[in-house]
N, C-alpha and C positions, 0 to 999 in steps of 0.2 A: 315653812312654818306659814309662807303667801298662801300656801295650798287652803288652809284653816280657813282665810276670809273669805275665799270662792264657794259660791253655792254650789252643790252637790251630793252625791251620792257614796258611801263605801261599802265595797265590796271586800270581805274576806275568803279568799279560796285556799283548802288544803291540797299540796301537787308532790308527788312524787318526786324525789330529787332530781332521779334519771329522767324525766317527764317535763319538766321546769322550763320554759321558754317564756322569756318574758315579749319577746317578737310575736308568738302566735297569740298570748293573752291579748296584748295589744291590738293584735288585728282583728280581733272579735270585736273588743269596747269600741274600734275605729271603723268598724264595719257597721256600725250599731249609730254612727252616726253620732260619737261620742270620742273626746279626750280623755289620757289619763293625766290629773293633775302633780299626782305626788304616787308613788310607789315604797313600800318598804317589804322586805323578805327578812324571813328568821327562820330556824332550824327548831321544829318539833321534837323538843327533850325526850332520850331514847327513842329516836324513830329516825324512818331513813326519807322522812318529810318534811318538806317547806310550808311556812303559811306565808302566803303573799295578801297585806294590803294593800287596796286602791283604793283613790280618792279621784272620782271622774266629774266630770264637769255637768252630767243630768244627774236630776234630782228623781225623777221616775227610772228606775233600774229594770221594769218589767222585762224588756225586750233583749237587754244585754246579760240579762239570767237566765231565760230562757234561751240564750245562744250559750251560755256556760253549760248547762245540764245538755242540751242536746250533744254538744261534744264531750259527755261524761264528766267534767271538772267536779269537783266535790265545793260547793258555796257553804262556808262554815255558818257565815252571817251577813246580813245586808243591813244597811241603812240607809232609809231615802226616806223623800215624803211625796208620795203618789196622790196621785187624784182618788185612789178608792179607798186609800185610809183618811183622806181627810173629807170624803161625801160621808164612810162611815161615820166617822164623828160628828157630822153635823144631824145626821139621822138621829144618832144616841141623842144630843142635845136636844132634838126635838122633842123625843121619845119622853126622857126626863120633864122638860117642862110642861108635857100634857100631863104626865103622870101628877103636876104640882096643881094642875087646877082642879 
C-alpha cells in the first residue's frame, strides 16, 4: 500500500511462465534509472502466461517501454503522466478556448 502514495507510473506485462524473470525485468527498469516500488504477478486463466503489474518511481515511462519493446516483451498497458500527454492537453484546451471566441 505504501507504493500507492508515491508518484510514478504503472506497467502491465504479459510473459510466458517459462520466460518470466523478475531479475531481468528489474534490470531493464533499473537500467533506465528507475526503481520498482511494487510488483504483482498473476496467472492468466487458461493460459501458460502470467501478467506482471509493476509500479515504478518514474512518471514518464517512454524510455522503459521502448526497452521492453526492444527485448520483445508484451506490454499490455501502461499508465503514466508524460510531458507529451500534458502538452497535448494544453494544446487541446487552447484550441477549444479559440473556438469559443
